[in-house]
N, CA, C and O atoms as CSV, one atom per row, in Angstrom:
chain,resi,resn,atom,element,x,y,z
A,1,UNK,N,N,189.382,-48.207,37.942
A,1,UNK,CA,C,188.495,-47.541,37.013
A,1,UNK,C,C,188.533,-48.239,35.647
A,1,UNK,O,O,187.488,-48.486,35.046
A,2,UNK,N,N,189.726,-48.552,35.165
A,2,UNK,CA,C,189.870,-49.218,33.876
A,2,UNK,C,C,189.151,-50.563,33.866
A,2,UNK,O,O,188.496,-50.918,32.886
A,3,UNK,N,N,189.278,-51.308,34.961
A,3,UNK,CA,C,188.642,-52.633,35.020
A,3,UNK,C,C,187.127,-52.531,34.912
A,3,UNK,O,O,186.493,-53.405,34.323
A,4,UNK,N,N,186.546,-51.495,35.463
A,4,UNK,CA,C,185.094,-51.335,35.393
A,4,UNK,C,C,184.621,-51.159,33.964
A,4,UNK,O,O,183.530,-51.602,33.606
A,5,UNK,N,N,185.427,-50.524,33.161
A,5,UNK,CA,C,185.031,-50.246,31.778
A,5,UNK,C,C,185.397,-51.374,30.820
A,5,UNK,O,O,184.643,-51.667,29.893
A,6,UNK,N,N,186.551,-52.011,31.035
A,6,UNK,CA,C,187.053,-52.974,30.065
A,6,UNK,C,C,186.988,-54.417,30.517
A,6,UNK,O,O,186.967,-55.317,29.677
A,7,UNK,N,N,186.957,-54.664,31.789
A,7,UNK,CA,C,186.939,-56.034,32.272
A,7,UNK,C,C,188.065,-56.301,33.245
A,7,UNK,O,O,188.798,-55.394,33.638
A,8,UNK,N,N,188.190,-57.532,33.619
A,8,UNK,CA,C,189.185,-57.960,34.578
A,8,UNK,C,C,190.599,-57.784,34.028
A,8,UNK,O,O,190.892,-58.200,32.907
A,9,UNK,N,N,191.469,-57.167,34.821
A,9,UNK,CA,C,192.842,-56.867,34.387
A,9,UNK,C,C,193.610,-58.121,33.993
A,9,UNK,O,O,194.275,-58.142,32.957
A,10,UNK,N,N,193.523,-59.160,34.807
A,10,UNK,CA,C,194.248,-60.402,34.516
A,10,UNK,C,C,193.759,-61.015,33.209
A,10,UNK,O,O,194.557,-61.516,32.417
A,11,UNK,N,N,192.467,-60.975,32.988
A,11,UNK,CA,C,191.902,-61.505,31.749
A,11,UNK,C,C,192.392,-60.696,30.555
A,11,UNK,O,O,192.759,-61.256,29.522
A,12,UNK,N,N,192.394,-59.389,30.705
A,12,UNK,CA,C,192.860,-58.523,29.618
A,12,UNK,C,C,194.324,-58.789,29.284
A,12,UNK,O,O,194.693,-58.842,28.111
A,13,UNK,N,N,195.153,-58.955,30.303
A,13,UNK,CA,C,196.571,-59.227,30.058
A,13,UNK,C,C,196.758,-60.573,29.360
A,13,UNK,O,O,197.624,-60.700,28.495
A,14,UNK,N,N,195.962,-61.574,29.723
A,14,UNK,CA,C,196.040,-62.870,29.019
A,14,UNK,C,C,195.642,-62.714,27.556
A,14,UNK,O,O,196.247,-63.329,26.678
A,15,UNK,N,N,194.636,-61.900,27.292
A,15,UNK,CA,C,194.218,-61.671,25.902
A,15,UNK,C,C,195.320,-60.976,25.114
A,15,UNK,O,O,195.555,-61.300,23.949
A,16,UNK,N,N,195.988,-60.032,25.742
A,16,UNK,CA,C,197.089,-59.328,25.077
A,16,UNK,C,C,198.248,-60.289,24.830
A,16,UNK,O,O,198.898,-60.219,23.787
A,17,UNK,N,N,198.513,-61.186,25.784
A,17,UNK,CA,C,199.550,-62.206,25.567
A,17,UNK,C,C,199.226,-63.071,24.352
A,17,UNK,O,O,200.108,-63.399,23.558
A,18,UNK,N,N,197.983,-63.425,24.219
A,18,UNK,CA,C,197.538,-64.210,23.049
A,18,UNK,C,C,197.819,-63.424,21.769
A,18,UNK,O,O,198.316,-63.979,20.789
A,19,UNK,N,N,197.501,-62.149,21.786
A,19,UNK,CA,C,197.755,-61.304,20.613
A,19,UNK,C,C,199.245,-61.195,20.318
A,19,UNK,O,O,199.648,-61.192,19.154
A,20,UNK,N,N,200.067,-61.104,21.363
A,20,UNK,CA,C,201.523,-61.022,21.169
A,20,UNK,C,C,202.050,-62.297,20.519
A,20,UNK,O,O,202.932,-62.238,19.663
A,21,UNK,N,N,201.515,-63.449,20.920
A,21,UNK,CA,C,201.937,-64.712,20.291
A,21,UNK,C,C,201.575,-64.707,18.807
A,21,UNK,O,O,202.359,-65.166,17.976
A,22,UNK,N,N,200.400,-64.194,18.473
A,22,UNK,CA,C,199.993,-64.119,17.065
A,22,UNK,C,C,200.916,-63.179,16.292
A,22,UNK,O,O,201.296,-63.477,15.160
A,23,UNK,N,N,201.278,-62.054,16.894
A,23,UNK,CA,C,202.203,-61.130,16.236
A,23,UNK,C,C,203.562,-61.786,16.014
A,23,UNK,O,O,204.174,-61.606,14.961
A,24,UNK,N,N,204.030,-62.535,16.988
A,24,UNK,CA,C,205.347,-63.164,16.900
A,24,UNK,C,C,205.428,-64.164,15.750
A,24,UNK,O,O,206.508,-64.420,15.218
A,25,UNK,N,N,204.288,-64.724,15.371
A,25,UNK,CA,C,204.288,-65.682,14.261
A,25,UNK,C,C,204.459,-64.992,12.912
A,25,UNK,O,O,204.834,-65.632,11.930
A,26,UNK,N,N,204.193,-63.722,12.861
A,26,UNK,CA,C,204.357,-62.946,11.625
A,26,UNK,C,C,205.776,-62.394,11.576
A,26,UNK,O,O,206.199,-61.676,12.482
A,27,UNK,N,N,206.499,-62.724,10.536
A,27,UNK,CA,C,207.907,-62.336,10.432
A,27,UNK,C,C,208.125,-60.837,10.588
A,27,UNK,O,O,209.076,-60.415,11.247
A,28,UNK,N,N,207.272,-60.044,9.998
A,28,UNK,CA,C,207.466,-58.594,10.028
A,28,UNK,C,C,206.971,-57.951,11.323
A,28,UNK,O,O,207.097,-56.738,11.490
A,29,UNK,N,N,206.415,-58.737,12.236
A,29,UNK,CA,C,205.819,-58.178,13.454
A,29,UNK,C,C,206.554,-58.563,14.732
A,29,UNK,O,O,206.047,-58.315,15.825
A,30,UNK,N,N,207.720,-59.155,14.622
A,30,UNK,CA,C,208.432,-59.628,15.814
A,30,UNK,C,C,208.787,-58.485,16.765
A,30,UNK,O,O,208.753,-58.667,17.982
A,31,UNK,N,N,209.119,-57.341,16.243
A,31,UNK,CA,C,209.409,-56.182,17.091
A,31,UNK,C,C,208.186,-55.743,17.869
A,31,UNK,O,O,208.278,-55.404,19.049
A,32,UNK,N,N,207.043,-55.751,17.209
A,32,UNK,CA,C,205.804,-55.382,17.892
A,32,UNK,C,C,205.478,-56.397,18.976
A,32,UNK,O,O,205.055,-56.022,20.070
A,33,UNK,N,N,205.669,-57.671,18.686
A,33,UNK,CA,C,205.410,-58.714,19.677
A,33,UNK,C,C,206.293,-58.515,20.906
A,33,UNK,O,O,205.820,-58.617,22.038
A,34,UNK,N,N,207.567,-58.233,20.683
A,34,UNK,CA,C,208.488,-58.014,21.805
A,34,UNK,C,C,208.084,-56.782,22.613
A,34,UNK,O,O,208.154,-56.798,23.842
A,35,UNK,N,N,207.664,-55.719,21.934
A,35,UNK,CA,C,207.249,-54.506,22.628
A,35,UNK,C,C,205.977,-54.750,23.444
A,35,UNK,O,O,205.858,-54.275,24.573
A,36,UNK,N,N,205.043,-55.482,22.876
A,36,UNK,CA,C,203.807,-55.802,23.603
A,36,UNK,C,C,204.133,-56.645,24.830
A,36,UNK,O,O,203.606,-56.398,25.914
A,37,UNK,N,N,204.994,-57.631,24.660
A,37,UNK,CA,C,205.387,-58.464,25.804
A,37,UNK,C,C,206.086,-57.632,26.879
A,37,UNK,O,O,205.903,-57.878,28.072
A,38,UNK,N,N,206.872,-56.666,26.467
A,38,UNK,CA,C,207.530,-55.776,27.425
A,38,UNK,C,C,206.485,-54.978,28.209
A,38,UNK,O,O,206.606,-54.807,29.422
A,39,UNK,N,N,205.477,-54.501,27.515
A,39,UNK,CA,C,204.404,-53.771,28.183
A,39,UNK,C,C,203.643,-54.635,29.169
A,39,UNK,O,O,203.284,-54.177,30.254
A,40,UNK,N,N,203.397,-55.874,28.799
A,40,UNK,CA,C,202.721,-56.810,29.704
A,40,UNK,C,C,203.576,-57.021,30.956
A,40,UNK,O,O,203.070,-56.994,32.078
A,41,UNK,N,N,204.866,-57.231,30.749
A,41,UNK,CA,C,205.771,-57.436,31.883
A,41,UNK,C,C,205.751,-56.228,32.816
A,41,UNK,O,O,205.711,-56.380,34.037
A,42,UNK,N,N,205.779,-55.044,32.243
A,42,UNK,CA,C,205.768,-53.836,33.064
A,42,UNK,C,C,204.457,-53.726,33.840
A,42,UNK,O,O,204.458,-53.352,35.012
A,43,UNK,N,N,203.355,-54.047,33.197
A,43,UNK,CA,C,202.055,-54.011,33.879
A,43,UNK,C,C,202.010,-54.994,35.042
A,43,UNK,O,O,201.294,-54.772,36.019
A,44,UNK,N,N,202.755,-56.053,34.943
A,44,UNK,CA,C,202.798,-57.063,36.011
A,44,UNK,C,C,203.878,-56.763,37.056
A,44,UNK,O,O,204.057,-57.515,38.014
A,45,UNK,N,N,204.586,-55.665,36.855
A,45,UNK,CA,C,205.607,-55.282,37.825
A,45,UNK,C,C,206.949,-55.947,37.618
A,45,UNK,O,O,207.815,-55.870,38.490
A,46,UNK,N,N,207.140,-56.598,36.484
A,46,UNK,CA,C,208.397,-57.292,36.183
A,46,UNK,C,C,209.283,-56.368,35.337
A,46,UNK,O,O,209.399,-56.541,34.124
A,47,UNK,N,N,209.887,-55.410,35.983
A,47,UNK,CA,C,210.687,-54.387,35.304
A,47,UNK,C,C,211.843,-54.993,34.499
A,47,UNK,O,O,212.089,-54.574,33.368
A,48,UNK,N,N,212.544,-55.961,35.061
A,48,UNK,CA,C,213.676,-56.590,34.361
A,48,UNK,C,C,213.197,-57.283,33.085
A,48,UNK,O,O,213.855,-57.200,32.048
A,49,UNK,N,N,212.062,-57.960,33.161
A,49,UNK,CA,C,211.512,-58.609,31.964
A,49,UNK,C,C,211.072,-57.577,30.935
A,49,UNK,O,O,211.199,-57.799,29.730
A,50,UNK,N,N,210.552,-56.446,31.414
A,50,UNK,CA,C,210.159,-55.368,30.495
A,50,UNK,C,C,211.386,-54.842,29.755
A,50,UNK,O,O,211.331,-54.600,28.549
A,51,UNK,N,N,212.484,-54.667,30.470
A,51,UNK,CA,C,213.727,-54.207,29.838
A,51,UNK,C,C,214.239,-55.219,28.824
A,51,UNK,O,O,214.669,-54.847,27.733
A,52,UNK,N,N,214.193,-56.487,29.180
A,52,UNK,CA,C,214.611,-57.533,28.246
A,52,UNK,C,C,213.755,-57.490,26.991
A,52,UNK,O,O,214.269,-57.610,25.879
A,53,UNK,N,N,212.458,-57.319,27.167
A,53,UNK,CA,C,211.545,-57.242,26.031
A,53,UNK,C,C,211.796,-56.025,25.160
A,53,UNK,O,O,211.753,-56.118,23.933
A,54,UNK,N,N,212.058,-54.890,25.781
A,54,UNK,CA,C,212.342,-53.685,25.001
A,54,UNK,C,C,213.653,-53.829,24.236
A,54,UNK,O,O,213.757,-53.387,23.092
A,55,UNK,N,N,214.649,-54.443,24.860
A,55,UNK,CA,C,215.915,-54.680,24.156
A,55,UNK,C,C,215.698,-55.600,22.952
A,55,UNK,O,O,216.295,-55.394,21.895
A,56,UNK,N,N,214.848,-56.606,23.112
A,56,UNK,CA,C,214.521,-57.495,21.985
A,56,UNK,C,C,213.771,-56.720,20.906
A,56,UNK,O,O,213.999,-56.934,19.715
A,57,UNK,N,N,212.884,-55.830,21.313
A,57,UNK,CA,C,212.146,-55.016,20.342
A,57,UNK,C,C,213.106,-54.138,19.541
A,57,UNK,O,O,212.959,-53.994,18.328
A,58,UNK,N,N,214.080,-53.557,20.220
A,58,UNK,CA,C,215.076,-52.726,19.524
A,58,UNK,C,C,215.777,-53.550,18.448
A,58,UNK,O,O,215.901,-53.114,17.304
A,59,UNK,N,N,216.232,-54.739,18.822
A,59,UNK,CA,C,216.936,-55.593,17.849
A,59,UNK,C,C,216.040,-55.930,16.656
A,59,UNK,O,O,216.478,-55.867,15.508
A,60,UNK,N,N,214.800,-56.282,16.931
A,60,UNK,CA,C,213.878,-56.647,15.843
A,60,UNK,C,C,213.548,-55.450,14.965
A,60,UNK,O,O,213.525,-55.563,13.740
A,61,UNK,N,N,213.293,-54.308,15.584
A,61,UNK,CA,C,212.992,-53.112,14.796
A,61,UNK,C,C,214.203,-52.686,13.967
A,61,UNK,O,O,214.054,-52.280,12.815
A,62,UNK,N,N,215.391,-52.777,14.545
A,62,UNK,CA,C,216.609,-52.461,13.784
A,62,UNK,C,C,216.755,-53.411,12.590
A,62,UNK,O,O,217.065,-52.977,11.481
A,63,UNK,N,N,216.532,-54.689,12.822
A,63,UNK,CA,C,216.667,-55.677,11.746
A,63,UNK,C,C,215.655,-55.427,10.623
A,63,UNK,O,O,215.916,-55.726,9.458
A,64,UNK,N,N,214.510,-54.878,10.993
A,64,UNK,CA,C,213.467,-54.585,9.997
A,64,UNK,C,C,213.602,-53.171,9.422
A,64,UNK,O,O,212.748,-52.729,8.653
A,65,UNK,N,N,214.672,-52.462,9.795
A,65,UNK,CA,C,214.924,-51.093,9.329
A,65,UNK,C,C,213.778,-50.154,9.696
A,65,UNK,O,O,213.387,-49.293,8.908
A,66,UNK,N,N,213.252,-50.334,10.897
A,66,UNK,CA,C,212.171,-49.496,11.424
A,66,UNK,C,C,212.780,-48.551,12.459
A,66,UNK,O,O,212.631,-48.737,13.667
A,67,UNK,N,N,213.480,-47.519,11.938
A,67,UNK,CA,C,214.278,-46.640,12.790
A,67,UNK,C,C,213.472,-45.931,13.875
A,67,UNK,O,O,213.928,-45.815,15.012
A,68,UNK,N,N,212.295,-45.464,13.533
A,68,UNK,CA,C,211.502,-44.725,14.521
A,68,UNK,C,C,211.058,-45.625,15.658
A,68,UNK,O,O,211.127,-45.235,16.823
A,69,UNK,N,N,210.605,-46.820,15.333
A,69,UNK,CA,C,210.189,-47.758,16.378
A,69,UNK,C,C,211.383,-48.192,17.220
A,69,UNK,O,O,211.267,-48.311,18.440
A,70,UNK,N,N,212.530,-48.430,16.584
A,70,UNK,CA,C,213.728,-48.801,17.339
A,70,UNK,C,C,214.123,-47.679,18.293
A,70,UNK,O,O,214.479,-47.936,19.443
A,71,UNK,N,N,214.060,-46.432,17.818
A,71,UNK,CA,C,214.386,-45.289,18.675
A,71,UNK,C,C,213.406,-45.195,19.839
A,71,UNK,O,O,213.805,-44.910,20.968
A,72,UNK,N,N,212.135,-45.432,19.569
A,72,UNK,CA,C,211.128,-45.385,20.636
A,72,UNK,C,C,211.399,-46.470,21.678
A,72,UNK,O,O,211.299,-46.211,22.878
A,73,UNK,N,N,211.735,-47.660,21.240
A,73,UNK,CA,C,212.025,-48.748,22.176
A,73,UNK,C,C,213.288,-48.444,22.978
A,73,UNK,O,O,213.352,-48.737,24.172
A,74,UNK,N,N,214.295,-47.856,22.326
A,74,UNK,CA,C,215.516,-47.461,23.047
A,74,UNK,C,C,215.193,-46.423,24.122
A,74,UNK,O,O,215.687,-46.502,25.247
A,75,UNK,N,N,214.365,-45.459,23.760
A,75,UNK,CA,C,213.974,-44.418,24.705
A,75,UNK,C,C,213.268,-45.033,25.913
A,75,UNK,O,O,213.612,-44.730,27.056
A,76,UNK,N,N,212.296,-45.885,25.665
A,76,UNK,CA,C,211.535,-46.490,26.764
A,76,UNK,C,C,212.429,-47.352,27.647
A,76,UNK,O,O,212.286,-47.345,28.870
A,77,UNK,N,N,213.347,-48.090,27.039
A,77,UNK,CA,C,214.273,-48.909,27.821
A,77,UNK,C,C,215.184,-48.017,28.668
A,77,UNK,O,O,215.418,-48.306,29.841
A,78,UNK,N,N,215.689,-46.952,28.085
A,78,UNK,CA,C,216.573,-46.043,28.818
A,78,UNK,C,C,215.845,-45.401,29.995
A,78,UNK,O,O,216.413,-45.253,31.077
A,79,UNK,N,N,214.604,-45.026,29.784
A,79,UNK,CA,C,213.830,-44.419,30.874
A,79,UNK,C,C,213.545,-45.430,31.980
A,79,UNK,O,O,213.518,-45.069,33.157
A,80,UNK,N,N,213.336,-46.671,31.617
A,80,UNK,CA,C,213.129,-47.700,32.635
A,80,UNK,C,C,214.422,-47.995,33.397
A,80,UNK,O,O,214.396,-48.235,34.604
A,81,UNK,N,N,215.551,-47.976,32.685
A,81,UNK,CA,C,216.842,-48.235,33.344
A,81,UNK,C,C,217.166,-47.125,34.331
A,81,UNK,O,O,217.595,-47.375,35.457
A,82,UNK,N,N,216.950,-45.888,33.883
A,82,UNK,CA,C,217.157,-44.707,34.719
A,82,UNK,C,C,218.513,-44.729,35.423
A,82,UNK,O,O,218.601,-44.534,36.635
A,83,UNK,N,N,219.571,-44.971,34.636
A,83,UNK,CA,C,220.922,-44.978,35.191
A,83,UNK,C,C,221.754,-43.888,34.524
A,83,UNK,O,O,221.222,-43.057,33.789
A,84,UNK,N,N,223.031,-43.892,34.776
A,84,UNK,CA,C,223.907,-42.831,34.281
A,84,UNK,C,C,223.929,-42.734,32.760
A,84,UNK,O,O,224.045,-41.633,32.221
A,85,UNK,N,N,223.821,-43.848,32.061
A,85,UNK,CA,C,223.891,-43.813,30.599
A,85,UNK,C,C,222.543,-43.495,29.949
A,85,UNK,O,O,222.479,-43.257,28.743
A,86,UNK,N,N,221.485,-43.490,30.729
A,86,UNK,CA,C,220.147,-43.320,30.172
A,86,UNK,C,C,219.940,-41.981,29.468
A,86,UNK,O,O,219.306,-41.927,28.414
A,87,UNK,N,N,220.465,-40.916,30.034
A,87,UNK,CA,C,220.244,-39.587,29.457
A,87,UNK,C,C,220.761,-39.506,28.030
A,87,UNK,O,O,220.095,-38.944,27.161
A,88,UNK,N,N,221.937,-40.059,27.779
A,88,UNK,CA,C,222.475,-39.993,26.414
A,88,UNK,C,C,221.668,-40.870,25.462
A,88,UNK,O,O,221.501,-40.515,24.295
A,89,UNK,N,N,221.164,-42.007,25.937
A,89,UNK,CA,C,220.331,-42.867,25.093
A,89,UNK,C,C,219.015,-42.176,24.742
A,89,UNK,O,O,218.531,-42.281,23.615
A,90,UNK,N,N,218.442,-41.471,25.711
A,90,UNK,CA,C,217.200,-40.746,25.474
A,90,UNK,C,C,217.431,-39.646,24.447
A,90,UNK,O,O,216.618,-39.462,23.541
A,91,UNK,N,N,218.528,-38.918,24.580
A,91,UNK,CA,C,218.847,-37.856,23.627
A,91,UNK,C,C,219.076,-38.431,22.235
A,91,UNK,O,O,218.627,-37.853,21.245
A,92,UNK,N,N,219.765,-39.554,22.150
A,92,UNK,CA,C,220.026,-40.190,20.860
A,92,UNK,C,C,218.725,-40.597,20.187
A,92,UNK,O,O,218.558,-40.386,18.986
A,93,UNK,N,N,217.803,-41.178,20.943
A,93,UNK,CA,C,216.503,-41.569,20.387
A,93,UNK,C,C,215.763,-40.350,19.867
A,93,UNK,O,O,215.180,-40.389,18.783
A,94,UNK,N,N,215.783,-39.270,20.631
A,94,UNK,CA,C,215.117,-38.035,20.194
A,94,UNK,C,C,215.775,-37.486,18.925
A,94,UNK,O,O,215.086,-37.015,18.021
A,95,UNK,N,N,217.095,-37.548,18.860
A,95,UNK,CA,C,217.817,-37.064,17.677
A,95,UNK,C,C,217.459,-37.877,16.431
A,95,UNK,O,O,217.299,-37.315,15.347
A,96,UNK,N,N,217.336,-39.188,16.582
A,96,UNK,CA,C,216.950,-40.043,15.450
A,96,UNK,C,C,215.592,-39.614,14.916
A,96,UNK,O,O,215.398,-39.500,13.706
A,97,UNK,N,N,214.659,-39.377,15.825
A,97,UNK,CA,C,213.314,-38.971,15.401
A,97,UNK,C,C,213.315,-37.577,14.781
A,97,UNK,O,O,212.631,-37.340,13.786
A,98,UNK,N,N,214.074,-36.659,15.360
A,98,UNK,CA,C,214.157,-35.312,14.770
A,98,UNK,C,C,214.735,-35.380,13.355
A,98,UNK,O,O,214.303,-34.643,12.468
A,99,UNK,N,N,215.709,-36.263,13.149
A,99,UNK,CA,C,216.303,-36.425,11.815
A,99,UNK,C,C,215.275,-36.941,10.815
A,99,UNK,O,O,215.411,-36.730,9.610
A,100,UNK,N,N,214.247,-37.617,11.319
A,100,UNK,CA,C,213.159,-38.111,10.466
A,100,UNK,C,C,212.081,-37.055,10.271
A,100,UNK,O,O,211.076,-37.306,9.605
A,101,UNK,N,N,212.287,-35.863,10.855
A,101,UNK,CA,C,211.325,-34.776,10.695
A,101,UNK,C,C,210.294,-34.671,11.804
A,101,UNK,O,O,209.328,-33.917,11.685
A,102,UNK,N,N,210.488,-35.415,12.875
A,102,UNK,CA,C,209.540,-35.380,13.990
A,102,UNK,C,C,209.798,-34.133,14.833
A,102,UNK,O,O,210.920,-33.906,15.285
A,103,UNK,N,N,208.772,-33.336,15.040
A,103,UNK,CA,C,208.898,-32.094,15.797
A,103,UNK,C,C,208.902,-32.356,17.304
A,103,UNK,O,O,209.637,-31.705,18.047
A,104,UNK,N,N,208.093,-33.297,17.748
A,104,UNK,CA,C,207.984,-33.601,19.171
A,104,UNK,C,C,208.283,-35.089,19.404
A,104,UNK,O,O,207.366,-35.910,19.415
A,105,UNK,N,N,209.559,-35.434,19.590
A,105,UNK,CA,C,209.930,-36.836,19.749
A,105,UNK,C,C,209.179,-37.552,20.875
A,105,UNK,O,O,208.751,-38.691,20.691
A,106,UNK,N,N,209.012,-36.913,22.032
A,106,UNK,CA,C,208.342,-37.585,23.149
A,106,UNK,C,C,206.896,-37.934,22.800
A,106,UNK,O,O,206.413,-39.007,23.162
A,107,UNK,N,N,206.219,-37.053,22.114
A,107,UNK,CA,C,204.840,-37.359,21.717
A,107,UNK,C,C,204.805,-38.488,20.691
A,107,UNK,O,O,203.911,-39.333,20.724
A,108,UNK,N,N,205.764,-38.501,19.794
A,108,UNK,CA,C,205.830,-39.581,18.795
A,108,UNK,C,C,206.124,-40.913,19.498
A,108,UNK,O,O,205.505,-41.929,19.182
A,109,UNK,N,N,207.044,-40.911,20.428
A,109,UNK,CA,C,207.381,-42.126,21.166
A,109,UNK,C,C,206.167,-42.632,21.925
A,109,UNK,O,O,205.913,-43.836,21.952
A,110,UNK,N,N,205.419,-41.739,22.536
A,110,UNK,CA,C,204.216,-42.133,23.272
A,110,UNK,C,C,203.179,-42.748,22.329
A,110,UNK,O,O,202.423,-43.634,22.728
A,111,UNK,N,N,203.145,-42.283,21.097
A,111,UNK,CA,C,202.216,-42.843,20.115
A,111,UNK,C,C,202.705,-44.197,19.620
A,111,UNK,O,O,201.917,-45.134,19.487
A,112,UNK,N,N,204.009,-44.305,19.346
A,112,UNK,CA,C,204.548,-45.559,18.803
A,112,UNK,C,C,204.542,-46.687,19.830
A,112,UNK,O,O,204.224,-47.829,19.498
A,113,UNK,N,N,204.893,-46.370,21.073
A,113,UNK,CA,C,204.940,-47.380,22.137
A,113,UNK,C,C,204.190,-46.869,23.367
A,113,UNK,O,O,204.808,-46.482,24.360
A,114,UNK,N,N,202.879,-46.869,23.300
A,114,UNK,CA,C,202.080,-46.378,24.430
A,114,UNK,C,C,202.074,-47.376,25.595
A,114,UNK,O,O,202.401,-48.551,25.430
A,115,UNK,N,N,201.702,-46.887,26.748
A,115,UNK,CA,C,201.468,-47.762,27.884
A,115,UNK,C,C,202.650,-48.041,28.771
A,115,UNK,O,O,202.563,-48.880,29.668
A,116,UNK,N,N,203.766,-47.352,28.545
A,116,UNK,CA,C,204.920,-47.614,29.403
A,116,UNK,C,C,204.977,-46.648,30.587
A,116,UNK,O,O,205.758,-46.851,31.517
A,117,UNK,N,N,204.169,-45.621,30.554
A,117,UNK,CA,C,204.035,-44.728,31.704
A,117,UNK,C,C,205.325,-44.210,32.284
A,117,UNK,O,O,205.451,-44.054,33.498
A,118,UNK,N,N,206.268,-43.945,31.435
A,118,UNK,CA,C,207.558,-43.419,31.927
A,118,UNK,C,C,207.684,-41.966,31.547
A,118,UNK,O,O,208.690,-41.331,31.862
């Protein structure tokens, strides 16, 4: 259905990759570039690459003091890992957002890092 409205999926993913490269060239956008690349990897079924990308996004967002985005990336990575430690990471991400005054952490995370379908 999406392809009928927007175009060929493979073409769209290549365009997004191009955009991610442009973001990566901007010093303040490296976290966004990593998150976009993680989303592309997930769309292609490369879960391990998506996790690597989300971990890179966390590091970049932390370095840029972007706590909400870092928490969102941690949450998405934890949900993708879906292992024993994931629940505490998800709770920690939600707590970080609540401390920032966010009433609904999951909705905020979905807004900050959409498209992960977790």
